[in-house]
Biopython code that builds the backbone (N, CA, C, O; Angstrom):
import numpy as np
from Bio.PDB.StructureBuilder import StructureBuilder

atoms = [
    (1, "MET", "N", (1.032, -1.087, -0.138)),
    (1, "MET", "CA", (-0.032, -0.144, 0.111)),
    (1, "MET", "C", (1.097, 1.362, -0.073)),
    (1, "MET", "O", (2.121, 1.409, 0.608)),
    (2, "PRO", "N", (0.842, 2.189, -0.782)),
    (2, "PRO", "CA", (1.413, 3.574, -1.327)),
    (2, "PRO", "C", (1.019, 4.233, 0.307)),
    (2, "PRO", "O", (0.084, 4.038, 1.084)),
    (3, "SER", "N", (2.157, 5.024, 0.341)),
    (3, "SER", "CA", (2.153, 5.765, 1.595)),
    (3, "SER", "C", (1.928, 7.351, 1.347)),
    (3, "SER", "O", (2.800, 7.631, 0.525)),
    (4, "ILE", "N", (1.310, 8.353, 1.597)),
    (4, "ILE", "CA", (0.709, 9.614, 1.268)),
    (4, "ILE", "C", (1.286, 10.696, 2.462)),
    (4, "ILE", "O", (1.243, 9.995, 3.474)),
    (5, "SER", "N", (1.542, 11.360, 2.666)),
    (5, "SER", "CA", (2.040, 12.321, 3.822)),
    (5, "SER", "C", (0.981, 13.552, 3.327)),
    (5, "SER", "O", (0.419, 13.676, 2.238)),
    (6, "ALA", "N", (0.920, 14.399, 4.512)),
    (6, "ALA", "CA", (0.130, 15.270, 4.393)),
    (6, "ALA", "C", (0.070, 16.084, 5.624)),
    (6, "ALA", "O", (-0.058, 15.485, 6.692)),
    (7, "ARG", "N", (0.148, 17.402, 5.613)),
    (7, "ARG", "CA", (0.178, 18.418, 6.873)),
    (7, "ARG", "C", (-1.402, 18.716, 7.242)),
    (7, "ARG", "O", (-2.144, 18.741, 6.261)),
    (8, "VAL", "N", (-1.814, 18.870, 8.107)),
    (8, "VAL", "CA", (-3.220, 19.293, 8.970)),
    (8, "VAL", "C", (-2.940, 19.889, 10.155)),
    (8, "VAL", "O", (-2.113, 19.536, 10.996)),
    (9, "PRO", "N", (-3.891, 21.077, 10.175)),
    (9, "PRO", "CA", (-3.917, 21.897, 11.551)),
    (9, "PRO", "C", (-3.937, 21.330, 12.561)),
    (9, "PRO", "O", (-4.292, 20.167, 12.370)),
    (10, "ASP", "N", (-3.670, 21.609, 13.911)),
    (10, "ASP", "CA", (-3.477, 20.851, 15.091)),
    (10, "ASP", "C", (-4.908, 20.680, 15.121)),
    (10, "ASP", "O", (-5.275, 19.581, 15.537)),
    (11, "ASP", "N", (-5.815, 21.502, 14.780)),
    (11, "ASP", "CA", (-7.157, 21.186, 15.716)),
    (11, "ASP", "C", (-7.816, 19.732, 14.797)),
    (11, "ASP", "O", (-8.538, 18.913, 15.364)),
    (12, "GLU", "N", (-7.440, 19.612, 13.395)),
    (12, "GLU", "CA", (-7.770, 18.498, 12.730)),
    (12, "GLU", "C", (-7.088, 17.249, 12.927)),
    (12, "GLU", "O", (-7.512, 16.206, 12.429)),
    (13, "LYS", "N", (-6.029, 17.311, 13.646)),
    (13, "LYS", "CA", (-5.099, 16.358, 14.184)),
    (13, "LYS", "C", (-5.952, 15.787, 15.640)),
    (13, "LYS", "O", (-6.171, 14.592, 15.839)),
    (14, "GLU", "N", (-6.255, 16.593, 16.324)),
    (14, "GLU", "CA", (-6.740, 16.419, 17.445)),
    (14, "GLU", "C", (-8.384, 15.651, 17.188)),
    (14, "GLU", "O", (-8.768, 14.628, 17.754)),
    (15, "ALA", "N", (-8.970, 16.260, 16.440)),
    (15, "ALA", "CA", (-10.113, 15.640, 15.639)),
    (15, "ALA", "C", (-9.868, 14.014, 15.466)),
    (15, "ALA", "O", (-10.537, 13.089, 15.927)),
    (16, "ILE", "N", (-8.612, 13.981, 14.595)),
    (16, "ILE", "CA", (-8.482, 12.537, 13.993)),
    (16, "ILE", "C", (-8.216, 11.740, 15.313)),
    (16, "ILE", "O", (-8.853, 10.715, 15.556)),
    (17, "GLU", "N", (-7.318, 12.203, 16.110)),
    (17, "GLU", "CA", (-7.212, 11.268, 17.555)),
    (17, "GLU", "C", (-8.079, 11.065, 18.368)),
    (17, "GLU", "O", (-7.939, 10.145, 19.175)),
    (18, "GLU", "N", (-9.332, 11.958, 18.374)),
    (18, "GLU", "CA", (-10.504, 11.800, 19.112)),
    (18, "GLU", "C", (-11.566, 10.671, 18.513)),
    (18, "GLU", "O", (-12.020, 9.733, 19.168)),
    (19, "VAL", "N", (-11.874, 10.982, 17.064)),
    (19, "VAL", "CA", (-12.230, 9.894, 16.121)),
    (19, "VAL", "C", (-11.842, 8.434, 16.348)),
    (19, "VAL", "O", (-12.608, 7.533, 16.689)),
    (20, "ALA", "N", (-10.377, 8.331, 16.077)),
    (20, "ALA", "CA", (-9.690, 7.034, 16.382)),
    (20, "ALA", "C", (-10.036, 6.648, 17.823)),
    (20, "ALA", "O", (-10.294, 5.459, 18.011)),
    (21, "ALA", "N", (-10.074, 7.442, 18.813)),
    (21, "ALA", "CA", (-10.287, 6.970, 20.176)),
    (21, "ALA", "C", (-11.406, 6.074, 20.380)),
    (21, "ALA", "O", (-11.443, 4.926, 20.823)),
    (22, "LEU", "N", (-12.661, 7.157, 19.796)),
    (22, "LEU", "CA", (-13.996, 6.701, 19.616)),
    (22, "LEU", "C", (-14.112, 5.084, 19.100)),
    (22, "LEU", "O", (-14.532, 4.141, 19.770)),
    (23, "LEU", "N", (-13.552, 5.053, 17.546)),
    (23, "LEU", "CA", (-13.432, 3.693, 17.163)),
    (23, "LEU", "C", (-12.704, 2.911, 17.555)),
    (23, "LEU", "O", (-12.659, 1.925, 16.819)),
    (24, "GLU", "N", (-11.972, 2.855, 18.543)),
    (24, "GLU", "CA", (-11.108, 2.196, 18.974)),
    (24, "GLU", "C", (-10.074, 1.617, 17.922)),
    (24, "GLU", "O", (-9.692, 0.448, 17.946)),
    (25, "GLU", "N", (-9.664, 2.560, 16.997)),
    (25, "GLU", "CA", (-8.584, 2.153, 16.007)),
    (25, "GLU", "C", (-7.411, 3.321, 16.422)),
    (25, "GLU", "O", (-7.531, 4.233, 17.240)),
    (26, "ASP", "N", (-6.079, 2.929, 15.459)),
    (26, "ASP", "CA", (-5.258, 3.562, 15.423)),
    (26, "ASP", "C", (-5.787, 4.808, 14.342)),
    (26, "ASP", "O", (-6.690, 4.884, 13.509)),
    (27, "ARG", "N", (-4.623, 5.811, 14.874)),
    (27, "ARG", "CA", (-4.694, 6.950, 13.742)),
    (27, "ARG", "C", (-4.994, 6.520, 12.146)),
    (27, "ARG", "O", (-5.984, 6.891, 11.516)),
    (28, "SER", "N", (-3.783, 5.540, 11.561)),
    (28, "SER", "CA", (-3.872, 5.685, 10.104)),
    (28, "SER", "C", (-4.988, 5.128, 9.554)),
    (28, "SER", "O", (-5.510, 5.572, 8.532)),
    (29, "THR", "N", (-5.472, 3.992, 10.288)),
    (29, "THR", "CA", (-6.950, 3.300, 9.808)),
    (29, "THR", "C", (-8.032, 4.568, 9.770)),
    (29, "THR", "O", (-8.536, 4.842, 8.681)),
    (30, "THR", "N", (-8.406, 5.373, 10.995)),
    (30, "THR", "CA", (-8.990, 6.161, 11.028)),
    (30, "THR", "C", (-8.997, 7.457, 10.076)),
    (30, "THR", "O", (-9.931, 8.259, 10.071)),
    (31, "ILE", "N", (-7.965, 7.561, 9.352)),
    (31, "ILE", "CA", (-7.565, 8.471, 8.522)),
    (31, "ILE", "C", (-8.142, 7.980, 7.232)),
    (31, "ILE", "O", (-8.788, 8.673, 6.447)),
    (32, "ARG", "N", (-7.869, 6.830, 7.105)),
    (32, "ARG", "CA", (-8.115, 5.969, 5.520)),
    (32, "ARG", "C", (-9.587, 5.738, 5.566)),
    (32, "ARG", "O", (-10.045, 5.824, 4.426)),
    (33, "LYS", "N", (-10.628, 5.440, 6.587)),
    (33, "LYS", "CA", (-11.892, 5.456, 6.966)),
    (33, "LYS", "C", (-12.485, 6.958, 6.226)),
    (33, "LYS", "O", (-13.392, 7.143, 5.415)),
    (34, "ALA", "N", (-11.565, 7.873, 6.882)),
    (34, "ALA", "CA", (-12.157, 9.307, 6.780)),
    (34, "ALA", "C", (-11.914, 9.675, 5.414)),
    (34, "ALA", "O", (-12.574, 10.537, 4.834)),
    (35, "LEU", "N", (-10.869, 8.957, 4.839)),
    (35, "LEU", "CA", (-10.659, 9.707, 3.404)),
    (35, "LEU", "C", (-11.520, 8.791, 2.238)),
    (35, "LEU", "O", (-11.874, 9.298, 1.173)),
    (36, "ARG", "N", (-11.751, 7.625, 2.535)),
    (36, "ARG", "CA", (-13.046, 6.741, 1.611)),
    (36, "ARG", "C", (-13.971, 7.487, 1.694)),
    (36, "ARG", "O", (-14.273, 8.272, 0.795)),
    (37, "GLU", "N", (-14.624, 7.370, 2.854)),
    (37, "GLU", "CA", (-15.709, 8.072, 3.001)),
    (37, "GLU", "C", (-15.981, 9.539, 2.548)),
    (37, "GLU", "O", (-17.000, 9.841, 1.925)),
    (38, "GLY", "N", (-15.010, 10.439, 2.896)),
    (38, "GLY", "CA", (-14.919, 11.786, 2.233)),
    (38, "GLY", "C", (-14.825, 11.626, 0.520)),
    (38, "GLY", "O", (-15.747, 12.052, -0.176)),
    (39, "LEU", "N", (-14.014, 11.184, 0.115)),
    (39, "LEU", "CA", (-13.913, 10.822, -1.405)),
    (39, "LEU", "C", (-15.460, 10.369, -2.096)),
    (39, "LEU", "O", (-15.910, 10.873, -3.125)),
    (40, "THR", "N", (-16.094, 9.385, -1.342)),
    (40, "THR", "CA", (-17.554, 9.232, -1.625)),
    (40, "THR", "C", (-18.454, 9.937, -2.020)),
    (40, "THR", "O", (-19.151, 9.866, -3.032)),
    (41, "GLU", "N", (-18.418, 11.063, -0.680)),
    (41, "GLU", "CA", (-19.432, 12.180, -0.484)),
    (41, "GLU", "C", (-18.905, 13.054, -1.522)),
    (41, "GLU", "O", (-19.797, 13.580, -2.188)),
    (42, "LEU", "N", (-17.613, 13.390, -1.884)),
    (42, "LEU", "CA", (-17.375, 14.526, -2.985)),
    (42, "LEU", "C", (-17.965, 13.879, -4.225)),
    (42, "LEU", "O", (-18.943, 14.340, -4.813)),
    (43, "ARG", "N", (-17.243, 12.667, -4.623)),
    (43, "ARG", "CA", (-17.957, 12.360, -5.735)),
    (43, "ARG", "C", (-19.459, 12.198, -5.835)),
    (43, "ARG", "O", (-20.000, 12.549, -6.883)),
    (44, "ILE", "N", (-20.109, 11.751, -4.949)),
    (44, "ILE", "CA", (-21.781, 12.193, -4.759)),
    (44, "ILE", "C", (-22.458, 13.725, -5.240)),
    (44, "ILE", "O", (-23.403, 14.034, -5.966)),
    (45, "ARG", "N", (-21.354, 14.576, -4.355)),
    (45, "ARG", "CA", (-21.887, 15.823, -4.545)),
    (45, "ARG", "C", (-21.662, 16.394, -6.137)),
    (45, "ARG", "O", (-22.642, 16.846, -6.729)),
    (46, "VAL", "N", (-20.426, 16.357, -6.753)),
    (46, "VAL", "CA", (-20.127, 16.410, -7.804)),
    (46, "VAL", "C", (-21.402, 16.008, -8.912)),
    (46, "VAL", "O", (-21.921, 16.723, -9.769)),
    (47, "ALA", "N", (-21.653, 14.747, -8.582)),
    (47, "ALA", "CA", (-22.692, 14.243, -9.480)),
    (47, "ALA", "C", (-23.927, 14.757, -9.261)),
    (47, "ALA", "O", (-24.741, 14.844, -10.180)),
    (48, "VAL", "N", (-24.165, 15.107, -8.159)),
    (48, "VAL", "CA", (-25.463, 15.930, -7.894)),
    (48, "VAL", "C", (-25.435, 17.476, -8.663)),
    (48, "VAL", "O", (-26.399, 17.820, -9.348)),
    (49, "GLU", "N", (-24.409, 18.242, -8.510)),
    (49, "GLU", "CA", (-24.151, 18.900, -9.148)),
    (49, "GLU", "C", (-24.316, 19.174, -10.409)),
    (49, "GLU", "O", (-24.916, 20.166, -10.824)),
    (50, "GLN", "N", (-23.782, 18.290, -11.114)),
    (50, "GLN", "CA", (-23.710, 18.139, -12.571)),
    (50, "GLN", "C", (-25.110, 17.968, -13.127)),
    (50, "GLN", "O", (-25.592, 18.793, -13.903)),
    (51, "TYR", "N", (-25.844, 16.734, -12.663)),
    (51, "TYR", "CA", (-26.851, 16.087, -12.786)),
    (51, "TYR", "C", (-27.934, 17.118, -12.561)),
    (51, "TYR", "O", (-28.958, 17.050, -13.240)),
    (52, "GLN", "N", (-27.785, 18.038, -11.685)),
    (52, "GLN", "CA", (-28.988, 19.221, -11.511)),
    (52, "GLN", "C", (-28.857, 20.050, -12.602)),
    (52, "GLN", "O", (-29.810, 20.170, -13.372)),
    (53, "SER", "N", (-27.530, 20.809, -12.842)),
    (53, "SER", "CA", (-27.295, 21.330, -13.989)),
    (53, "SER", "C", (-27.516, 20.981, -15.216)),
    (53, "SER", "O", (-27.256, 21.736, -16.154)),
    (54, "GLY", "N", (-28.099, 19.616, -15.390)),
    (54, "GLY", "CA", (-28.308, 19.010, -16.785)),
    (54, "GLY", "C", (-27.164, 18.944, -17.699)),
    (54, "GLY", "O", (-27.289, 18.935, -18.924)),
    (55, "GLU", "N", (-25.677, 18.884, -16.869)),
    (55, "GLU", "CA", (-24.512, 18.742, -17.508)),
    (55, "GLU", "C", (-24.331, 16.707, -17.852)),
    (55, "GLU", "O", (-23.659, 16.131, -18.707)),
    (56, "VAL", "N", (-24.936, 16.332, -17.134)),
    (56, "VAL", "CA", (-24.954, 15.126, -17.346)),
    (56, "VAL", "C", (-26.556, 14.149, -17.070)),
    (56, "VAL", "O", (-27.366, 14.471, -16.201)),
    (57, "SER", "N", (-26.708, 13.160, -17.846)),
    (57, "SER", "CA", (-27.679, 12.083, -17.734)),
    (57, "SER", "C", (-27.514, 11.214, -16.553)),
    (57, "SER", "O", (-26.470, 10.978, -15.944)),
    (58, "VAL", "N", (-28.604, 10.814, -16.343)),
    (58, "VAL", "CA", (-28.762, 9.789, -15.018)),
    (58, "VAL", "C", (-27.500, 8.758, -15.053)),
    (58, "VAL", "O", (-26.649, 8.876, -14.171)),
    (59, "ASN", "N", (-27.348, 7.692, -16.107)),
    (59, "ASN", "CA", (-26.536, 7.205, -15.888)),
    (59, "ASN", "C", (-25.165, 7.552, -15.782)),
    (59, "ASN", "O", (-24.365, 6.721, -15.353)),
    (60, "GLU", "N", (-24.718, 8.961, -16.208)),
    (60, "GLU", "CA", (-23.587, 9.429, -16.098)),
    (60, "GLU", "C", (-23.457, 9.881, -14.806)),
    (60, "GLU", "O", (-22.512, 9.608, -14.065)),
    (61, "ALA", "N", (-24.454, 10.610, -14.517)),
    (61, "ALA", "CA", (-24.372, 10.885, -12.938)),
    (61, "ALA", "C", (-23.993, 9.572, -11.875)),
    (61, "ALA", "O", (-23.156, 9.657, -10.976)),
    (62, "ALA", "N", (-24.730, 8.456, -12.159)),
    (62, "ALA", "CA", (-24.772, 7.112, -11.284)),
    (62, "ALA", "C", (-22.644, 7.094, -11.557)),
    (62, "ALA", "O", (-21.969, 6.995, -10.533)),
    (63, "ARG", "N", (-22.158, 7.162, -12.473)),
    (63, "ARG", "CA", (-20.626, 6.621, -12.949)),
    (63, "ARG", "C", (-19.731, 8.037, -12.172)),
    (63, "ARG", "O", (-18.598, 7.936, -11.703)),
    (64, "LEU", "N", (-20.325, 8.951, -12.183)),
    (64, "LEU", "CA", (-19.540, 10.058, -11.606)),
    (64, "LEU", "C", (-19.630, 9.608, -10.192)),
    (64, "LEU", "O", (-18.554, 9.407, -9.629)),
    (65, "ALA", "N", (-21.027, 9.363, -9.333)),
    (65, "ALA", "CA", (-20.918, 9.083, -8.123)),
    (65, "ALA", "C", (-20.146, 7.913, -7.667)),
    (65, "ALA", "O", (-19.640, 7.828, -6.548)),
    (66, "GLY", "N", (-20.073, 6.895, -8.713)),
    (66, "GLY", "CA", (-19.123, 5.597, -8.154)),
    (66, "GLY", "C", (-20.226, 4.577, -8.011)),
    (66, "GLY", "O", (-19.827, 3.449, -7.726)),
    (67, "VAL", "N", (-21.481, 4.728, -8.144)),
    (67, "VAL", "CA", (-22.959, 4.116, -7.740)),
    (67, "VAL", "C", (-23.232, 3.272, -8.774)),
    (67, "VAL", "O", (-22.668, 3.249, -9.868)),
    (68, "SER", "N", (-24.355, 2.397, -8.282)),
    (68, "SER", "CA", (-25.350, 1.509, -9.541)),
    (68, "SER", "C", (-26.324, 2.793, -9.606)),
    (68, "SER", "O", (-26.433, 3.748, -8.837)),
    (69, "LEU", "N", (-26.967, 2.479, -10.756)),
    (69, "LEU", "CA", (-28.163, 3.330, -11.431)),
    (69, "LEU", "C", (-29.090, 3.226, -10.405)),
    (69, "LEU", "O", (-29.821, 4.167, -10.099)),
    (70, "ALA", "N", (-29.119, 1.714, -9.629)),
    (70, "ALA", "CA", (-30.422, 1.841, -8.609)),
    (70, "ALA", "C", (-30.005, 2.654, -7.500)),
    (70, "ALA", "O", (-30.832, 3.385, -6.954)),
    (71, "GLU", "N", (-28.689, 2.601, -7.067)),
    (71, "GLU", "CA", (-28.284, 3.667, -5.956)),
    (71, "GLU", "C", (-28.447, 4.857, -5.958)),
    (71, "GLU", "O", (-28.953, 5.412, -4.983)),
    (72, "TRP", "N", (-27.982, 5.667, -7.268)),
    (72, "TRP", "CA", (-28.145, 6.785, -7.803)),
    (72, "TRP", "C", (-29.450, 7.248, -7.757)),
    (72, "TRP", "O", (-29.731, 8.329, -7.240)),
    (73, "LEU", "N", (-30.364, 6.424, -8.319)),
    (73, "LEU", "CA", (-32.032, 6.536, -8.263)),
    (73, "LEU", "C", (-32.384, 6.836, -6.738)),
    (73, "LEU", "O", (-33.397, 7.404, -6.330)),
    (74, "GLU", "N", (-31.502, 6.414, -6.107)),
    (74, "GLU", "CA", (-32.361, 6.045, -4.181)),
    (74, "GLU", "C", (-31.397, 7.381, -3.498)),
    (74, "GLU", "O", (-31.570, 7.876, -2.384)),
    (75, "ILE", "N", (-30.470, 7.737, -4.402)),
    (75, "ILE", "CA", (-29.861, 9.218, -3.845)),
    (75, "ILE", "C", (-30.717, 10.164, -4.038)),
    (75, "ILE", "O", (-31.113, 11.037, -3.265)),
    (76, "ALA", "N", (-31.069, 9.869, -5.479)),
    (76, "ALA", "CA", (-31.786, 11.684, -5.938)),
    (76, "ALA", "C", (-33.156, 11.787, -5.236)),
    (76, "ALA", "O", (-33.705, 12.848, -4.942)),
    (77, "ARG", "N", (-33.792, 10.153, -4.932)),
    (77, "ARG", "CA", (-34.932, 10.467, -4.263)),
    (77, "ARG", "C", (-34.535, 11.138, -2.762)),
    (77, "ARG", "O", (-35.252, 12.035, -2.317)),
    (78, "GLU", "N", (-33.607, 10.761, -2.163)),
    (78, "GLU", "CA", (-33.389, 11.167, -0.691)),
    (78, "GLU", "C", (-33.037, 12.744, -0.941)),
    (78, "GLU", "O", (-33.539, 13.555, -0.163)),
    (79, "ARG", "N", (-32.330, 13.135, -1.827)),
    (79, "ARG", "CA", (-32.046, 14.449, -2.199)),
    (79, "ARG", "C", (-33.078, 15.474, -2.865)),
    (79, "ARG", "O", (-32.882, 16.688, -2.925)),
    (80, "ASN", "N", (-34.196, 14.814, -3.353)),
    (80, "ASN", "CA", (-35.251, 15.574, -3.630)),
    (80, "ASN", "C", (-34.572, 16.274, -5.217)),
    (80, "ASN", "O", (-34.879, 17.433, -5.496)),
    (81, "LEU", "N", (-33.763, 15.562, -6.062)),
    (81, "LEU", "CA", (-33.508, 15.989, -7.160)),
    (81, "LEU", "C", (-34.485, 15.850, -8.254)),
    (81, "LEU", "O", (-35.077, 14.779, -8.392)),
    (82, "THR", "N", (-34.770, 17.154, -9.291)),
    (82, "THR", "CA", (-35.685, 17.008, -10.073)),
    (82, "THR", "C", (-35.083, 16.063, -11.392)),
    (82, "THR", "O", (-33.881, 15.996, -11.647)),
    (83, "SER", "N", (-35.836, 15.560, -11.943)),
    (83, "SER", "CA", (-35.477, 14.883, -12.945)),
    (83, "SER", "C", (-34.825, 15.506, -14.098)),
    (83, "SER", "O", (-35.717, 16.220, -14.558)),
    (84, "GLN", "N", (-33.739, 15.658, -14.866)),
    (84, "GLN", "CA", (-33.418, 16.332, -15.998)),
    (84, "GLN", "C", (-33.384, 15.251, -17.303)),
    (84, "GLN", "O", (-32.613, 15.449, -18.242)),
    (85, "LEU", "N", (-34.284, 14.109, -17.265)),
    (85, "LEU", "CA", (-34.309, 13.425, -18.356)),
    (85, "LEU", "C", (-35.333, 13.944, -19.625)),
    (85, "LEU", "O", (-36.442, 14.476, -19.648)),
    (86, "THR", "N", (-34.455, 13.545, -20.562)),
    (86, "THR", "CA", (-35.255, 13.678, -21.961)),
    (86, "THR", "C", (-35.707, 12.239, -22.708)),
    (86, "THR", "O", (-35.271, 11.104, -22.513)),
    (87, "PRO", "N", (-36.601, 12.646, -23.506)),
    (87, "PRO", "CA", (-36.896, 11.242, -23.930)),
    (87, "PRO", "C", (-36.038, 10.109, -24.699)),
    (87, "PRO", "O", (-36.287, 8.914, -24.854)),
    (88, "SER", "N", (-34.835, 10.968, -25.169)),
    (88, "SER", "CA", (-33.556, 10.123, -25.285)),
    (88, "SER", "C", (-32.822, 9.509, -24.100)),
    (88, "SER", "O", (-32.311, 8.405, -24.285)),
    (89, "ASP", "N", (-32.713, 10.045, -22.988)),
    (89, "ASP", "CA", (-32.156, 9.754, -21.513)),
    (89, "ASP", "C", (-32.881, 8.612, -21.297)),
    (89, "ASP", "O", (-32.228, 7.590, -21.085)),
    (90, "LEU", "N", (-34.482, 8.519, -21.301)),
    (90, "LEU", "CA", (-35.232, 7.438, -20.987)),
    (90, "LEU", "C", (-34.832, 6.323, -21.755)),
    (90, "LEU", "O", (-34.493, 5.251, -21.254)),
    (91, "GLU", "N", (-34.873, 6.605, -23.183)),
    (91, "GLU", "CA", (-34.520, 5.172, -24.165)),
    (91, "GLU", "C", (-33.373, 4.777, -23.698)),
    (91, "GLU", "O", (-33.333, 3.562, -23.506)),
    (92, "ALA", "N", (-32.356, 5.393, -23.424)),
    (92, "ALA", "CA", (-30.692, 5.178, -23.231)),
    (92, "ALA", "C", (-30.766, 4.350, -21.764)),
    (92, "ALA", "O", (-30.101, 3.364, -21.446)),
    (93, "ASP", "N", (-31.580, 4.919, -21.128)),
    (93, "ASP", "CA", (-31.729, 4.438, -19.598)),
    (93, "ASP", "C", (-32.205, 2.899, -19.707)),
    (93, "ASP", "O", (-31.534, 1.982, -19.232)),
    (94, "ALA", "N", (-33.490, 2.699, -20.414)),
    (94, "ALA", "CA", (-34.026, 1.933, -20.633)),
    (94, "ALA", "C", (-33.296, 0.472, -21.668)),
    (94, "ALA", "O", (-33.722, -0.682, -21.698)),
    (95, "ASP", "N", (-32.155, 1.030, -22.386)),
    (95, "ASP", "CA", (-31.085, 0.305, -22.716)),
    (95, "ASP", "C", (-30.503, -0.023, -21.803)),
    (95, "ASP", "O", (-30.294, -1.230, -21.926)),
    (96, "ALA", "N", (-30.168, 0.274, -21.077)),
    (96, "ALA", "CA", (-29.086, 0.132, -20.335)),
    (96, "ALA", "C", (-28.997, -0.785, -19.254)),
    (96, "ALA", "O", (-28.056, -1.391, -18.739)),
    (97, "ALA", "N", (-30.624, -0.712, -18.972)),
    (97, "ALA", "CA", (-31.001, -1.494, -17.800)),
    (97, "ALA", "C", (-31.443, -2.740, -18.391)),
    (97, "ALA", "O", (-31.455, -3.693, -17.612)),
    (98, "ARG", "N", (-31.880, -3.002, -19.815)),
    (98, "ARG", "CA", (-32.029, -4.417, -20.439)),
    (98, "ARG", "C", (-30.758, -4.835, -20.432)),
    (98, "ARG", "O", (-30.713, -6.019, -20.099)),
    (99, "ASP", "N", (-29.583, -4.323, -20.681)),
    (99, "ASP", "CA", (-28.084, -4.610, -20.735)),
    (99, "ASP", "C", (-27.738, -5.346, -19.472)),
    (99, "ASP", "O", (-26.958, -6.296, -19.544)),
    (100, "LEU", "N", (-28.413, -4.877, -17.974)),
    (100, "LEU", "CA", (-27.665, -5.510, -17.019)),
    (100, "LEU", "C", (-28.362, -6.811, -17.358)),
    (100, "LEU", "O", (-28.070, -7.844, -16.756)),
]
sb = StructureBuilder()
sb.init_structure("model")
sb.init_model(0)
sb.init_chain("A")
sb.init_seg("    ")
for serial, (resi, resn, name, xyz) in enumerate(atoms, 1):
    if name == "N":
        sb.init_residue(resn, " ", resi, " ")
    sb.init_atom(name, np.array(xyz, "f"), 0.0, 1.0, " ", f" {name:<3s}", serial, name[0])
structure = sb.get_structure()
């Protein structure tokens, strides 16, 4: 596993140590979990923004978010996203669903 070095402010270091203690894990494990969860949330945020602006379709948003189409539809429902679907998008999505 490659190693990455980063500088963090004292208050963030303390927060990492507090969370590590809560989870009863070492600092490195806690940082890896926080990074993984944070990256997931960032991907979803970008996908939501691009979907809402009409830049990407449902399938593209799911791909950007790193989730399945079903998971994306659940995210969209939870976040009350309005549909940006065109008739051609619906047809493409139906074709993609048939290929599953």
